[in-house]
N, C-alpha and C positions, 0 to 999 in steps of 0.2 A: 645848246644842250653840247653835255661835255662827251669828246672823245674816248672810246671805249677801251683806246693803247696807253689813254696816261695814265691806267688805274690797273696795277697785277691784276686786283678782283674781278674788273671792268671785263679787260683782257680774260683772265682767265674761263667766266662765263660764257662772253663772246665764244670758243672757242669748242666748251663742251653743248651750248646748243647748237654752231652748227655744224659740228658732230653730228648731234640730233637731229635735226634737221638732213642730214644727208641720208641716217641708218632708218628715221620713217621713209624720207622721197625714195631710197631703194627699193624701200621693202612696197610702199604701194605701188614701182614701177613693177618691181619682177607678178604680182599679188594678178595685177591688168594686162602683163605679156605670159600669163602663165608659168614665170619657170621657177614662181613660190612653191617649197616644199607642201604647199596645203594646193595646190591643185592637183597631187598625184593622186592617182585610184588608192598607194595604199594608208593615206590621209584619211579619205574622203571615208574608206572604206573601216573604218576605225572606231566609226559610232554608229551608232544603234540609228537605223533606219528611222528611229521617230523623231531624234536627234535632226532640230533648223542649223545646222552645220551651215547651208551654204544664206542664212541669214548672219549665223553671231559672224563670218568670217568678213561681212559689207560691213556689218557695224564694226569690225577693228578697222575697216578701211579706212569708214567714217572716224573713228575716233582719233585713229594718225594724223589726216587731216587737220582738226581741228589742236593735234600737237604741232605738227610745225605751223598753224599762224600763227600758235598762244606762243611757238619760242623767236619767234620774226616779231614779236610784239615786245617778248625777253631781249632778243638783240637791240627794240628803238628801246628799252629802256620806263618801258609803259607796264607799271603796276600792273592791271587786268593781264599782263599773258603772264605771270604767274598764278594768275587763279585760273587758268584757261590749261597752261600746261598740266596742273597736279589734275583740275579736272581728268582732261584727258587721259592720265597713266593713271591714274586711280581708275580711270573705267576700263583702260583695258586690261589694266594687272588680273580685275576681277573677271575681266571674258577668259584671257588664258586660266585662269580657276577654273570657270566652269569651258573648256575647252578641257585640260586634266584631268576635272572628273570624272566628267562622260566619256570618255575612251575605253575603247574595249582591247588597244590592242598593248599587249607590253611592252611593246616598243618605245612607245609614244610614253604612254606612262612610268618608265622609265627617266628618261628624255626631259621629262615636265611634268613628274611628281612635285611632292613635296612644296620646299618655298621657293623650287626659284624662276614661279615670277617676278618675283623681290625683288632681285636682283635690277626689276627696271624703273627702282625708283635711288639707287647710286646717285645718278648723274643728278637727278632734276632734284636729290637735298643737296649735292654742292652746290649748283648753281643757287637755291633757293639759298642756301646759308653763307654765302659770297655777296648773294645781291644785300641780303638785307642788314647783313656788317656795313655796306656799303655804307648803304639808305641812312643804319642807325650812325656812323663815323658824319656822313655829311649833318646830318638835323641838328649833332652835337656840336659841331662848327662855327652854324650858321649863330645861335644860340649870342 
C-alpha cells in the first residue's frame, strides 16, 4: 500500500476527504445534541404540517454516516469508497432540494433556494478527479 503523502494528488484528496469527514461528523453531532439549526422551532415550523420533516432529517443523518464511512474508504484508496461517497452525496443533495422546495419560510427559501445544494458536489468532484487521474497514471506506468 502506497502512502498518501508520496503523491501530491493523493495528499490533496486525503486533506479534502478529511475535511468532509470532519464537516459531516460535526453536522451529525450538532443534530444529535440539538445545537443544529434544523432543531429550532423556526426551522421546523417552516414546513407544512403534513410534510414529514423529522423523517427527512433522520434520512439526512443516515446519509451523512454513509458519506463519512465512504470517505474513510476513499482515504484507504478503496474503489468502493468513491461509489459510496457519490451515492451518499447525491442523495443528500436531493434531500436538500426536497427541503428547500417544501419550505414556507421566506428566509429559508432565500438561503436554500435555486442551485445552492449543488455546492456540495464541488469537493467530491475534485476528489474524484484527483483519484481517477492518479489511477490512470498508475495504470499506464504498469504497462
